[in-house]
Every structure is written in structure tokens, then in C-alpha cells.
C-alpha positions as CSV (number, residue, x, y, z in Angstrom):
1,X,54.7,-79.3,32.4
2,X,54.4,-80.9,29.0
3,X,51.6,-79.6,26.8
4,X,49.9,-82.6,25.2
5,X,48.5,-81.1,21.9
6,X,45.6,-82.2,19.7
7,X,45.3,-81.5,16.1
8,X,45.2,-77.7,15.4
9,X,46.3,-76.7,19.0
10,X,49.3,-74.5,19.5
11,X,51.7,-73.8,22.4
12,X,54.3,-71.0,23.0
13,X,58.0,-71.8,22.8
14,X,60.2,-70.1,25.4
15,X,63.5,-71.6,24.1
16,X,65.3,-71.1,20.8
17,X,67.4,-74.3,20.8
18,X,65.2,-77.3,20.7
19,X,65.1,-81.0,19.8
20,X,62.2,-82.7,18.1
21,X,62.0,-86.3,19.1
22,X,60.0,-88.7,16.9
23,X,59.0,-92.2,17.8
24,X,57.1,-94.1,15.0
25,X,57.4,-97.8,15.9
26,X,58.5,-98.4,12.3
27,X,61.3,-96.9,10.2
28,X,60.3,-93.5,8.8
29,X,62.2,-90.8,7.0
30,X,62.2,-87.4,8.7
31,X,62.6,-84.0,7.1
32,X,62.0,-80.4,7.9
33,X,60.8,-77.7,5.5
34,X,61.3,-74.0,5.9
35,X,58.5,-71.7,4.7
36,X,57.8,-68.0,4.4
37,X,54.9,-66.1,6.0
38,X,52.5,-67.9,3.7
39,X,54.0,-71.3,4.3
40,X,55.5,-71.6,0.8
41,X,58.8,-73.4,0.2
42,X,61.1,-71.3,-2.1
43,X,63.3,-74.2,-3.3
44,X,65.0,-77.5,-2.5
45,X,67.5,-75.6,-0.4
46,X,64.7,-74.8,2.1
47,X,64.3,-78.5,3.0
48,X,66.5,-80.5,5.3
49,X,66.2,-84.2,4.4
50,X,68.4,-87.4,4.5
51,X,70.1,-86.4,1.3
52,X,70.9,-82.8,2.6
53,X,70.5,-83.2,6.4
54,X,71.9,-79.8,7.4
55,X,70.3,-76.4,6.7
56,X,70.8,-73.1,8.6
57,X,69.3,-73.8,12.0
58,X,68.2,-77.3,11.2
59,X,69.7,-80.8,11.3
60,X,67.8,-84.0,10.6
61,X,68.6,-87.7,10.6
62,X,70.6,-89.1,7.6
63,X,68.6,-92.3,7.3
64,X,65.2,-93.9,8.0
65,X,64.7,-94.9,11.6
66,X,62.0,-95.7,14.1
67,X,63.3,-93.0,16.4
68,X,64.7,-89.6,15.4
69,X,66.1,-86.5,17.1
70,X,66.0,-83.4,15.0
71,X,68.0,-80.3,16.1
72,X,66.4,-76.9,15.7
73,X,68.0,-73.5,16.4
74,X,65.3,-70.8,15.9
75,X,67.8,-68.0,16.4
76,X,69.8,-69.2,13.4
77,X,66.8,-68.9,11.0
78,X,66.9,-66.1,8.5
79,X,64.2,-63.3,8.7
80,X,62.6,-64.8,5.6
81,X,61.7,-68.0,7.5
82,X,58.4,-67.9,9.4
83,X,57.6,-71.6,9.5
84,X,59.4,-74.9,10.1
85,X,57.3,-77.9,9.2
86,X,58.4,-81.4,10.5
87,X,57.7,-84.1,7.9
88,X,57.5,-87.8,8.2
89,X,57.3,-90.4,5.3
90,X,57.2,-94.1,5.0
91,X,60.4,-94.9,3.0
92,X,59.0,-98.2,1.7
93,X,55.8,-96.7,0.3
94,X,57.3,-96.4,-3.2
95,X,59.4,-99.6,-3.0
96,X,56.6,-102.1,-2.6
97,X,58.0,-103.5,0.7
98,X,57.1,-102.8,4.3
99,X,54.1,-100.7,5.4
100,X,52.8,-98.4,2.6
101,X,50.4,-96.4,4.7
102,X,50.4,-94.9,8.2
103,X,47.0,-96.5,8.9
104,X,48.7,-99.9,9.2
105,X,51.3,-98.9,11.8
106,X,51.3,-97.5,15.3
107,X,50.4,-93.8,15.6
108,X,53.7,-91.7,15.4
109,X,54.5,-89.7,18.5
110,X,56.3,-86.3,18.2
111,X,57.7,-84.3,21.1
112,X,59.4,-80.9,21.2
113,X,62.0,-80.8,24.0
114,X,64.8,-78.6,25.3
115,X,68.4,-79.6,25.0
116,X,68.2,-81.1,28.5
117,X,65.5,-83.5,27.4
118,X,62.6,-81.6,29.1
119,X,59.4,-81.9,27.1
120,X,57.8,-78.7,26.0
121,X,54.9,-80.1,23.9
122,X,54.0,-83.5,22.5
123,X,51.6,-84.7,19.9
124,X,50.4,-88.2,18.9
125,X,49.4,-88.2,15.2
126,X,46.1,-90.2,15.1
127,X,43.5,-90.6,12.4
128,X,45.8,-91.5,9.6
129,X,44.8,-94.2,7.1
130,X,46.0,-94.2,3.5
131,X,48.6,-91.5,3.9
132,X,52.3,-92.3,3.4
133,X,53.6,-88.8,4.2
134,X,52.4,-86.4,6.9
135,X,53.2,-82.9,8.2
136,X,53.5,-83.8,11.9
137,X,53.8,-80.3,13.4
138,X,55.1,-76.9,12.6
139,X,57.0,-74.2,14.5
140,X,55.9,-70.8,13.4
141,X,56.8,-67.2,14.1
142,X,54.0,-64.9,15.3
143,X,54.6,-61.2,16.3
144,X,58.3,-61.9,17.0
145,X,57.7,-65.1,19.1
146,X,57.7,-68.7,18.1
147,X,55.0,-71.3,18.7
148,X,54.4,-74.9,18.0
149,X,51.2,-76.2,16.3
150,X,50.1,-79.8,16.0
151,X,49.2,-80.4,12.3
152,X,48.8,-84.1,11.4
153,X,48.0,-83.3,7.7
154,X,48.6,-86.5,5.7
155,X,49.1,-87.1,2.0
156,X,48.3,-90.4,0.2
157,X,50.5,-89.3,-2.7
158,X,53.6,-89.3,-0.4
159,X,56.2,-86.6,-0.3
160,X,55.7,-85.5,-3.9
161,X,52.1,-84.5,-3.1
162,X,53.1,-82.9,0.2
163,X,55.8,-80.7,-1.4
164,X,53.5,-79.8,-4.3
165,X,50.8,-78.7,-1.8
166,X,53.4,-76.4,-0.1
167,X,54.2,-74.7,-3.4
168,X,57.4,-76.3,-4.3
169,X,57.9,-76.5,-8.1
170,X,60.5,-79.3,-7.9
171,X,58.3,-81.5,-5.7
172,X,58.6,-84.7,-7.7
173,X,62.4,-84.4,-8.1
174,X,63.0,-83.6,-4.4
175,X,60.8,-86.5,-3.3
176,X,62.7,-88.9,-5.6
177,X,66.0,-87.6,-4.2
178,X,64.8,-88.3,-0.7
179,X,63.8,-91.8,-1.6
180,X,67.2,-92.4,-3.2
181,X,69.0,-91.1,-0.1
182,X,66.9,-93.3,2.2
183,X,67.5,-96.4,0.0
184,X,71.2,-95.8,0.1
185,X,71.0,-95.8,3.8
186,X,69.7,-99.3,3.8
187,X,73.2,-100.6,2.8
188,X,74.8,-99.2,6.0
189,X,72.1,-100.0,8.5
190,X,72.5,-102.3,11.4
191,X,69.7,-104.8,12.3
192,X,67.4,-103.3,14.9
193,X,67.6,-105.0,18.3
194,X,64.8,-107.2,19.5
195,X,62.0,-105.4,21.5
196,X,62.5,-105.2,25.2
197,X,60.5,-107.3,27.6
198,X,57.2,-105.7,28.6
199,X,58.6,-105.0,32.0
200,X,61.4,-102.9,30.3
201,X,64.3,-104.6,32.1
202,X,66.4,-106.5,29.6
203,X,68.7,-108.5,31.7
204,X,67.2,-108.9,35.1
205,X,63.8,-110.5,34.2
206,X,63.3,-114.2,34.4
207,X,62.3,-116.1,31.3
208,X,58.7,-115.9,30.4
209,X,56.8,-119.0,31.7
210,X,55.6,-121.6,29.3
211,X,52.0,-121.2,28.2
212,X,50.2,-124.2,27.0
213,X,47.0,-124.5,25.2
214,X,45.1,-124.9,28.4
215,X,46.1,-121.3,29.3
216,X,44.6,-119.9,26.1
217,X,47.7,-117.9,24.9
218,X,50.8,-118.3,22.9
219,X,54.2,-118.1,24.5
220,X,55.6,-114.8,25.5
221,X,59.2,-115.4,24.7
222,X,60.7,-114.8,21.2
223,X,60.4,-117.6,18.8
224,X,63.1,-120.2,18.9
225,X,65.4,-121.1,16.0
226,X,62.9,-122.7,13.6
227,X,64.4,-123.5,10.2
228,X,62.2,-121.6,7.6
229,X,61.0,-123.1,4.4
230,X,61.4,-121.4,1.1
231,X,59.7,-118.0,1.1
232,X,60.6,-117.2,4.7
233,X,57.7,-119.1,6.3
234,X,58.5,-121.3,9.3
235,X,58.7,-125.0,8.6
236,X,56.3,-127.4,10.3
237,X,53.0,-126.6,11.9
238,X,54.1,-124.1,14.5
239,X,54.9,-120.5,13.6
240,X,56.1,-117.5,15.5
241,X,52.7,-117.0,17.1
242,X,52.9,-120.2,19.1
243,X,51.0,-123.5,18.7
244,X,48.4,-123.5,15.9
245,X,45.3,-125.6,15.6
246,X,45.7,-128.9,13.9
247,X,43.2,-128.1,11.2
248,X,43.7,-124.5,10.3
249,X,40.9,-124.3,7.8
250,X,38.0,-124.8,10.2
251,X,36.3,-122.0,12.1
252,X,34.2,-122.0,15.3
253,X,30.7,-120.7,14.6
254,X,30.2,-120.1,18.3
255,X,33.4,-118.0,18.7
256,X,32.7,-114.2,18.8
257,X,35.7,-113.7,16.5
258,X,34.9,-116.6,14.2
259,X,38.5,-117.8,14.7
260,X,39.9,-121.2,14.0
261,X,38.8,-124.2,16.1
262,X,41.4,-125.4,18.6
263,X,41.3,-129.2,18.4
264,X,44.2,-129.7,20.8
265,X,43.5,-131.4,24.2
266,X,42.8,-128.6,26.7
267,X,45.3,-130.0,29.3
268,X,48.1,-131.2,27.0
269,X,51.2,-129.1,26.9
270,X,52.4,-128.7,23.3
271,X,55.9,-127.8,24.2
272,X,58.2,-128.2,27.2
273,X,58.7,-125.1,29.4
274,X,62.0,-123.4,29.1
275,X,64.6,-124.1,31.8
276,X,65.0,-121.4,34.5
277,X,67.5,-118.7,33.7
278,X,70.8,-118.6,35.5
279,X,70.6,-117.0,38.9
280,X,72.8,-114.0,39.5
281,X,75.0,-114.1,42.5
282,X,73.9,-111.8,45.4
283,X,75.3,-108.3,45.1
284,X,77.0,-106.5,47.9
285,X,75.0,-103.8,49.7
286,X,75.0,-100.6,47.6
287,X,76.6,-102.3,44.6
288,X,74.8,-103.1,41.3
289,X,73.8,-106.6,40.5
290,X,76.5,-108.8,39.2
291,X,75.9,-109.8,35.6
292,X,75.5,-113.3,34.5
293,X,75.5,-114.8,31.0
294,X,72.1,-115.8,29.7
295,X,69.8,-114.0,32.1
296,X,67.8,-112.4,29.3
297,X,64.4,-113.8,28.3
298,X,64.2,-116.7,25.9
299,X,63.3,-120.4,25.5
300,X,66.9,-121.6,25.1
301,X,70.3,-120.5,26.2
302,X,71.1,-119.5,22.7
303,X,68.0,-117.3,22.5
304,X,68.8,-115.8,25.8
305,X,72.4,-114.9,24.8
306,X,71.1,-113.5,21.5
307,X,68.7,-111.2,23.4
308,X,71.3,-110.3,25.9
309,X,73.8,-109.3,23.3
310,X,71.3,-107.0,21.6
311,X,70.3,-105.7,25.0
312,X,73.9,-104.7,25.5
313,X,73.9,-103.0,22.1
314,X,70.7,-101.1,23.1
315,X,72.1,-100.1,26.5
316,X,75.4,-98.8,25.0
317,X,73.4,-96.8,22.4
318,X,71.2,-95.3,25.0
319,X,73.9,-94.3,27.5
320,X,76.1,-92.8,24.7
321,X,73.1,-90.9,23.4
322,X,72.4,-89.5,26.9
323,X,76.1,-88.5,27.2
324,X,76.2,-86.7,23.9
325,X,72.9,-84.9,24.6
326,X,74.3,-83.7,28.0
327,X,77.5,-82.5,26.4
328,X,75.5,-80.6,23.7
329,X,73.4,-79.0,26.4
330,X,76.5,-78.0,28.3
331,X,78.1,-76.4,25.2
332,X,74.9,-74.6,24.4
333,X,74.6,-73.2,27.9
334,X,78.2,-72.1,28.0
335,X,77.8,-70.4,24.6
336,X,74.7,-68.5,25.8
337,X,76.4,-67.4,29.0
338,X,79.5,-66.2,27.2
339,X,77.4,-64.4,24.7
340,X,75.5,-62.6,27.5
341,X,78.7,-61.7,29.2
342,X,80.2,-60.2,26.1
343,X,77.0,-58.3,25.2
344,X,77.1,-56.4,28.5
345,X,79.4,-53.3,28.1
346,X,80.1,-53.2,31.8
347,X,81.7,-56.6,31.7
348,X,84.1,-55.8,28.9
349,X,86.4,-53.7,31.1
350,X,88.2,-55.0,34.2
351,X,88.0,-58.4,35.8
352,X,84.2,-58.8,35.8
353,X,84.2,-60.2,32.2
354,X,87.0,-62.6,33.0
355,X,85.1,-63.8,36.1
356,X,81.9,-64.4,34.1
357,X,83.8,-66.3,31.4
358,X,85.6,-68.5,33.9
359,X,82.3,-69.2,35.7
360,X,80.7,-70.2,32.5
361,X,83.5,-72.6,31.6
362,X,83.5,-74.0,35.2
363,X,79.8,-74.8,34.9
364,X,80.4,-76.4,31.5
365,X,83.2,-78.5,33.0
366,X,81.0,-79.5,35.9
367,X,78.1,-80.6,33.6
368,X,80.4,-82.6,31.3
369,X,82.2,-84.3,34.3
370,X,78.8,-85.3,35.7
371,X,77.7,-86.7,32.3
372,X,81.0,-88.6,32.0
373,X,80.8,-90.0,35.5
374,X,77.3,-91.3,34.6
375,X,78.6,-92.7,31.3
376,X,81.6,-94.4,33.0
377,X,79.3,-96.0,35.6
378,X,77.1,-97.5,32.8
379,X,80.2,-98.6,30.8
380,X,81.7,-100.3,33.8
381,X,78.5,-102.4,34.1
382,X,78.6,-103.2,30.4
383,X,82.2,-104.2,30.6
384,X,81.5,-106.5,33.5
385,X,78.6,-108.0,31.5
386,X,80.7,-108.4,28.4
387,X,83.3,-110.3,30.4
388,X,80.9,-113.0,31.4
389,X,78.8,-113.1,28.1
390,X,81.7,-113.3,25.6
391,X,83.2,-116.6,26.9
392,X,79.7,-118.1,27.1
393,X,78.7,-117.5,23.5
394,X,78.2,-120.5,21.2
395,X,80.3,-120.8,18.0
396,X,77.8,-119.0,15.8
397,X,78.1,-115.9,18.1
398,X,81.7,-116.2,19.2
399,X,84.9,-114.7,17.9
400,X,87.5,-116.9,16.2
401,X,89.7,-116.7,19.3
402,X,87.0,-118.1,21.6
403,X,88.0,-121.5,23.1
404,X,84.6,-122.9,22.1
405,X,86.0,-123.5,18.6
406,X,88.5,-126.0,20.0
407,X,85.5,-128.2,21.0
408,X,83.7,-127.6,17.7
409,X,81.4,-130.2,16.3
410,X,79.2,-129.9,13.2
411,X,75.8,-128.8,14.5
412,X,72.5,-130.7,13.9
413,X,70.3,-127.5,13.8
414,X,70.6,-124.1,12.3
415,X,71.4,-121.4,14.9
416,X,69.3,-118.2,15.3
417,X,72.0,-115.9,14.1
418,X,75.5,-115.4,12.9
419,X,78.3,-113.1,14.1
420,X,79.6,-110.9,11.3
421,X,82.1,-108.9,13.4
422,X,82.0,-106.3,16.2
423,X,80.5,-102.9,16.8
424,X,81.8,-100.1,19.0
425,X,81.4,-96.4,19.7
426,X,84.1,-93.7,20.2
427,X,82.9,-93.1,23.8
428,X,83.5,-96.7,24.7
429,X,86.6,-98.0,23.0
430,X,87.0,-100.9,25.4
431,X,83.6,-102.4,24.6
432,X,82.9,-104.6,21.6
433,X,79.3,-105.6,20.9
434,X,78.9,-108.7,18.7
435,X,77.1,-107.8,15.4
436,X,74.6,-110.6,15.1
437,X,72.6,-111.2,11.9
438,X,69.6,-113.5,11.9
439,X,69.6,-116.6,9.8
440,X,68.8,-117.4,7.1
441,X,70.2,-114.3,5.4
442,X,67.6,-111.9,4.2
443,X,70.0,-109.9,1.9
444,X,73.4,-110.4,0.5
445,X,76.7,-109.1,1.8
446,X,79.1,-106.7,0.1
447,X,82.7,-106.7,1.3
448,X,84.1,-103.4,0.1
449,X,87.6,-103.7,-1.4
450,X,87.9,-100.0,-2.3
451,X,90.8,-97.9,-1.1
452,X,90.3,-96.4,2.3
453,X,92.0,-94.7,5.2
454,X,91.6,-96.9,8.3
455,X,90.5,-95.3,11.5
456,X,93.9,-95.8,13.1
457,X,95.4,-93.4,10.6
458,X,97.2,-96.0,8.5
459,X,96.7,-95.9,4.7
460,X,95.6,-99.1,3.0
461,X,96.4,-99.3,-0.7
462,X,94.2,-101.1,-3.3
463,X,96.3,-104.3,-3.4
464,X,96.2,-104.7,0.4
465,X,92.4,-103.9,0.5
466,X,91.7,-106.6,-2.1
467,X,93.6,-109.2,-0.1
468,X,92.0,-108.1,3.2
469,X,88.6,-108.1,1.6
470,X,89.0,-111.7,0.3
471,X,90.3,-112.8,3.7
472,X,87.2,-111.3,5.3
473,X,84.9,-113.0,2.8
474,X,86.5,-116.4,3.5
475,X,86.1,-115.9,7.2
476,X,82.4,-115.1,6.7
477,X,81.9,-118.1,4.4
478,X,83.7,-120.4,6.8
479,X,81.5,-119.2,9.6
480,X,78.4,-119.9,7.5
481,X,79.6,-123.4,6.6
482,X,80.4,-124.1,10.2
483,X,77.1,-123.2,11.7
484,X,74.9,-125.0,9.3
485,X,74.3,-128.8,9.5
486,X,76.3,-130.9,7.2
487,X,75.1,-130.7,3.6
488,X,72.7,-127.8,4.3
489,X,74.9,-125.0,3.0
490,X,76.7,-124.9,-0.3
491,X,79.3,-122.4,-1.4
492,X,80.2,-121.5,-5.0
493,X,83.0,-119.1,-6.0
494,X,83.5,-117.0,-9.0
495,X,87.0,-115.7,-9.4
496,X,87.4,-114.7,-13.0
497,X,91.1,-113.7,-12.9
498,X,92.2,-116.1,-10.2
499,X,93.4,-113.2,-8.1
500,X,91.8,-114.7,-4.9
501,X,93.5,-118.1,-5.1
502,X,95.7,-117.5,-2.0
503,X,92.9,-116.2,0.2
504,X,90.5,-119.0,-1.0
505,X,93.0,-121.7,0.0
506,X,91.3,-122.7,3.2
507,X,88.1,-123.3,1.3
508,X,89.6,-125.0,-1.7
509,X,92.1,-127.2,0.1
510,X,89.6,-128.6,2.6
511,X,87.1,-129.4,-0.1
512,X,84.1,-127.6,1.3
513,X,83.3,-125.8,-2.0
514,X,80.7,-127.1,-4.4
515,X,83.4,-127.1,-7.1
516,X,86.6,-125.3,-8.1
517,X,86.4,-121.6,-8.3
518,X,85.0,-120.6,-11.7
519,X,87.4,-118.6,-13.8
520,X,87.1,-116.6,-17.0
521,X,84.0,-115.3,-18.7
522,X,82.9,-118.9,-19.5
523,X,83.1,-119.9,-15.8
524,X,81.1,-116.8,-14.8
525,X,78.4,-117.6,-17.3
526,X,78.1,-121.2,-16.3
527,X,77.7,-120.6,-12.5
528,X,75.3,-117.7,-12.9
529,X,73.1,-119.7,-15.4
530,X,73.0,-122.6,-13.0
531,X,72.0,-120.5,-10.0
532,X,69.5,-118.5,-12.0
533,X,67.8,-121.7,-13.2
534,X,67.7,-122.9,-9.6
535,X,65.8,-119.7,-8.5
536,X,63.4,-120.0,-11.4
537,X,62.6,-123.7,-10.6
538,X,62.0,-123.1,-6.9
539,X,59.8,-120.0,-7.7
540,X,57.7,-122.0,-10.2
541,X,57.2,-124.8,-7.7
542,X,56.1,-122.4,-5.0
543,X,53.8,-120.5,-7.3
544,X,52.3,-123.7,-8.5
545,X,51.7,-124.9,-4.9
546,X,53.9,-127.9,-5.4
547,X,57.2,-127.4,-3.5
548,X,57.8,-131.1,-3.6
549,X,57.6,-131.3,-7.4
550,X,61.3,-130.3,-7.9
551,X,63.5,-132.5,-10.1
552,X,64.9,-135.7,-8.5
553,X,68.3,-135.0,-6.8
554,X,67.6,-131.3,-6.5
555,X,69.9,-129.7,-4.0
556,X,67.7,-128.1,-1.4
557,X,70.5,-126.6,0.7
558,X,71.1,-122.9,1.1
559,X,73.4,-121.6,-1.7
560,X,76.1,-118.9,-1.3
561,X,77.8,-117.3,-4.3
562,X,81.1,-115.5,-3.6
563,X,82.0,-113.1,-6.4
564,X,85.5,-111.7,-6.5
565,X,86.9,-108.9,-8.7
566,X,83.5,-107.7,-10.0
567,X,82.9,-106.6,-12.8
568,X,86.0,-108.3,-14.3
569,X,84.6,-111.2,-16.5
570,X,81.0,-110.0,-16.4
571,X,79.2,-108.9,-19.6
572,X,75.8,-107.2,-19.7
573,X,73.9,-110.5,-19.5
574,X,75.9,-111.7,-16.5
575,X,75.4,-108.3,-14.7
576,X,71.6,-108.7,-15.2
577,X,71.7,-112.2,-13.9
578,X,73.6,-111.1,-10.9
579,X,71.0,-108.4,-10.2
580,X,68.3,-111.0,-10.5
581,X,70.0,-113.2,-7.9
582,X,70.3,-110.3,-5.5
583,X,66.6,-109.5,-5.9
584,X,65.0,-112.9,-6.1
585,X,67.6,-115.3,-4.6
586,X,67.3,-114.8,-0.8
587,X,63.6,-115.8,-0.7
588,X,64.5,-119.2,-2.2
589,X,67.8,-119.8,-0.5
590,X,70.3,-118.3,-2.9
591,X,72.5,-115.6,-1.4
592,X,75.3,-113.4,-2.7
593,X,78.6,-112.2,-1.2
594,X,80.3,-109.6,-3.3
595,X,84.0,-108.7,-3.0
596,X,84.2,-105.5,-5.1
597,X,85.2,-101.9,-5.4
598,X,82.2,-99.9,-6.4
599,X,84.4,-97.4,-8.3
600,X,85.6,-100.1,-10.7
601,X,82.1,-100.7,-11.9
602,X,81.3,-96.9,-12.4
603,X,81.2,-97.5,-16.2
604,X,77.8,-99.1,-15.7
605,X,76.4,-95.8,-14.4
606,X,73.2,-95.9,-12.3
607,X,72.4,-99.4,-13.6
608,X,74.1,-101.0,-10.6
609,X,72.8,-98.6,-8.0
610,X,70.0,-101.0,-6.9
611,X,72.5,-103.8,-6.6
612,X,74.7,-101.9,-4.1
613,X,71.7,-100.7,-2.2
614,X,70.3,-104.3,-1.8
615,X,73.5,-105.5,-0.2
616,X,74.7,-105.0,3.4
617,X,78.1,-103.2,3.0
618,X,80.9,-104.4,5.2
619,X,84.5,-103.5,5.2
620,X,87.8,-105.3,5.6
621,X,89.2,-102.6,8.0
622,X,87.5,-100.8,10.9
623,X,85.2,-98.2,9.6
624,X,82.4,-96.1,11.2
625,X,80.0,-96.5,8.3
626,X,77.2,-98.5,10.0
627,X,74.2,-96.7,11.6
628,X,71.5,-98.1,13.9
629,X,67.8,-97.5,13.1
630,X,67.1,-96.7,16.7
631,X,69.2,-93.8,17.9
632,X,71.2,-93.1,14.7
633,X,74.7,-93.5,16.0
634,X,77.5,-94.1,13.5
635,X,78.9,-97.4,14.8
636,X,82.4,-98.5,14.0
637,X,82.3,-101.9,12.4
638,X,85.3,-104.3,13.0
639,X,85.5,-107.3,10.7
640,X,86.1,-110.8,12.1
641,X,89.7,-111.9,12.1
642,X,91.4,-115.2,12.7
643,X,94.3,-114.9,15.3
644,X,97.7,-114.8,13.5
645,X,99.2,-118.2,13.1
646,X,96.0,-120.0,14.2
647,X,94.8,-123.0,12.4
648,X,91.3,-122.9,13.9
649,X,89.6,-122.0,10.6
650,X,91.2,-124.9,8.7
651,X,90.4,-127.3,11.5
652,X,86.8,-126.2,11.5
653,X,86.5,-126.5,7.7
654,X,88.1,-129.9,7.8
655,X,85.5,-131.2,10.2
656,X,82.8,-129.7,7.9
657,X,84.2,-131.4,4.9
658,X,84.4,-134.7,6.7
659,X,80.9,-134.4,7.9
660,X,79.7,-133.7,4.4
661,X,81.5,-136.7,3.0
662,X,80.2,-139.0,5.8
663,X,76.6,-137.7,5.4
664,X,76.6,-138.2,1.6
665,X,77.6,-141.8,1.6
């Protein structure tokens, strides 16, 4: 039975190998500090954190996430260790973005479990307010036995204050190092999936019913694809919370909450109810329900497919995590049984020891086979779902080999999201989950052209990587041009040395670029100056409360700058302008796509570290560098590719160019 602890309460631990599971509701950084009998930390080597995730008997997550699983082996602790403190910190507290205090987020929940998932003790950390770092709980040694105590001690000064309070002389340096490690993790994180439906069943729930103003509530479904205005706010008078009053400034003096007056007619529906979801065909007795495309919740088929895809991602992450946990438990159990067999002198002679070892291995095999059977059952269901979902995806979500591209027409509205490639896990090589990124882009993209060893064992040299990286960038840019309405997305290219001319041919020959690729230092300076000025103008208009006061003929479309061969052709001023566009551009519709090898810009030192951290790193070859913020799996990213010999990309871009010419007449 689980012991639900309150602050200060303790509970004995009967197991030495444990997991500490953390659920915070918002991304947090997790760490664990080792202390002596007085609780003092004797150096940075006594702390496991995202920058150094493994210490003797400890392993923590390598990035900030909403959910964590920390591994603890108390038997592996040295005799000098008498306390293990589990630490949580808000990674954005020092960056000025996201929640800066625990009082503004849901109370974190921490549970100590066995390797089989059985909870030993749990603790919900309540009563936090201004704190940005907290000692959640501690495992401590008392008279040769280990116990767990709920602590909940928070620190408004963050990790630096926390470490200083525990006697660490290098507190500030260690806290800065953890912040740096967490910030680097942002460049390899996958967007978190949308929250599940309240009922908890992703794909078998009907769409939420429409709720009009006469029912006194906003819609329960996720918001539809509403084109946002500059600054990230939804355009028009209806935001994500549902219909708003016509006159938002007035308040009802008779309302208990003093909220805004609702002037809408009490019986008038402000929006049409969503169509019913597709009905799944009846399943055979004893068989799982047959999947159907678009049976997730949502107000449109596009939104349902979007939620269904991310539900598949969540399901695959969950079943793979369960399988890995089961295998870890089986290995731990077998090791313990083998150790017990070898420690008994009577079993070292004759066949008794061999029998004990064979029995331990047999039990290990049985547990792993059971876990694999459960995994295969879940994977079969996901494969069946993928087979019906993939052909039904709209162009913005579909691969380049999907037949929907042959019926492509330039859209009239911006889609919810864009497909950047596929994600997979080693336990499920046959399943590819579309990697969908919400639109408009919230941060730039970095196509890494550095030398790498691909996962299939083939070596890719620097020349091939540059070519593949530019091909990948063109595929991404073409997809962005294809999913935006005509004239609402503009692409600029900076190619100082002209090395990307061959890869850029589909863009240049179809005429979809704003102008010829800029070459040389002068071209770099001219393009960056123009886009920087654009950002300044829009920001001034927004700050002045006059977004309509922009110069006549101002291009209000989203802007994408593709930079090739960075830092060739860039001087110090150009580098600073590029950093400015990365930081300030996305909020006013200016986005960046870098095709670069980070090592080639090493001469700038740490000056460019914020630049790389601000971009989502993608690769031109399959690479397991992306991590989800939910379970923490290392996902293999596969870039989008046009089928060999296919002309689909040029055909799509030709239609885009024709629509732009027709619309501009």
C-alpha cells in the first residue's frame, strides 16, 4: 500500500533499487544531490544533474520535462553518502520566459516506486509560491536502513540559493552549468503532444459537443486553426477560450466575479457544431476495435487527425517506456538472484549452482517474453492505426509520396501544423510517427550540415552532408510555401558562396523566391538589413498600439530567411543582426532556417551559443538526437525526402508561383 506523505513525514524503504517518478505539469529540471551525515554536499561531483546525469547509484533525466523517472541504487552508494536529495527547478526562471515560480503552476507530484512500478511512497508538494527551486524529498540512511522523507523546502533564489544552503561552495557555478545544460536541451526537444481528453481515451471518444452561449461555457475541443496576428494573439474577436463578449471592456456589477458582460443573444449559436466523427466498423468478438482515421476529438477533420497523430506518438512512447521498465526489472531481478546463488557456498559445488543460475535466466526470459508480447500487441494496434491514418492526412501533414499531392491546390487558409519529418523508436522500427510542428513557427530551424555517422552505419562526408542538408532545407521551405495561402509566405535566401545553387534550383526556377539568392558579403548585408528593419517597424507599430500604421505597400506576409554556409560572408555586424532576427523575428512573422555546421563557426566562441540553443536542430540523415519532454525517450528523427525521380515538388511549387502571380495582378 502506498504511503501518502505530508511535509516532514518519513517512511521506511525495503528495496535498494528504486525509481523516483516526478509529474509537474510543466517542464522542470530534475537533479539529485548526495550529502553526508550532516546533509552537506562535498563538491559538484556529488550532484547528478542534466549536465552530468550519472553519478554512482544515481541517474537523472538529461533535459527539462514535465515527467521524470530517476533511477536510484542505494546499494551502490558509498559509505560517505547518508542522504540523497531530489531537487526540482523551473528552467525558465532565469530566462524570463515561462513560469518563474512554482506558485503559478500545478503542485508537483513525486513518487518513490520499485522497478516494477509499485509505489512505495508519494508526496504532493503544496504550499509553494515564489520559489523556483525546491528540495522535493530525501532518501536518508538511519542505523543502517534507508528511509524517505517528504521535504518540500523551496528557494526563491533558485538552484544557486538551494546549493548554497546545503553547503556547496561552487553553488552559483553549478546552478549556471545546470541552466546551460537545460537550455541546450531545448534545441533537441520535440513538441509535447496535446493533452488527452478528460476521459483519458484518445482515439475512441466522440468529438466534444458544440457549446453555445446559451449553455454558458466555451467549447471543449481544442481551438481550430485561427491565423494569429503579430505577437502570437489570435486574429479576430474569438480566442482560444471560445466566444468572447462583444464589448470586452464592460463588467457586470451583479456578477459575483465581476466578469465581463455577455451581450450575445442567449439562444444564438455563435458557431456551428462540429460534424460527427467517423464511426469505427464493428469489431469481431474478442478482437480490439478497428482503427479509423479522424476519430480523435476536434472541431474539424484536420484537427482530429492532428490530435490522433500526437495520440499515436503518446501511445508509442508509453508502451515503449513500459517495455523498457519491464526489461530493467527483469535484469535487476536476475542479477539479484544470481548474486544470491553465488554468495551461498553450498551452491558453488555440484549442480545446485548451475540449476539456480538456469532458473534465474529462465525467469528473466519469461518476464522479457511477456513484456515483448504486450509490446507487440500494442504495436500491432498502432501499425493498423497508422495504415488508415497516413493515407488520410492532408498535404500539410502528409509525406511527399502521399497521393494527396497529385490533387494539390493552393490552400485558402493556414493549416494547424506542418510535417517536418518522421519519428521512430528502436523497439518499433516499422512505425513512423509524423513529426508535426504548429504554425506559425515559434522558433527557427537549424539543418545541421556537420559530418556525422548515419544510423545505418554508412559514413557521410562533409560534402555529401552539405548537399543533403540543402536538399532537406528546400523540402521544408517548399512545404511551407505549399501550405500557406498565395502571397502569405515569402522566402529569402542567403547563399554567399553560391554553393547551394543546385539544391535551390526548384525554388529559383519556379520563381517562388522573393528574389535571387543573395551572394557575397554585400548580399548578406542587404538582406539582413531589410529584414531587421522590418522587425523594427512592426515592433514599433505594435508598441505604439497602431498595427495599421505601417508604410503603404508593406508586405504583411510571413517571412522565411534561408541561410546557407554560415558563417561564410558574415562579419560581426551581420552575426549580431542574425541573432537579433532569431530572438525577435518569430513574434512578428520573421523566421530563420539555418543550414550550417556548428564547428565551422567555433571561432566566435560562446557568442553564438544562444543562437544554436534558440533553433530547433534537425538533421539531413536519420539521427536519434530528439527527445520528448514527456517520457524522455531519444527519438530517431528522419528528414522528409522526395521520392527519387519524382517531380511532385516542382509541380507543387509551380502551382504556388502561378497562384502568386494571379493573386498579385
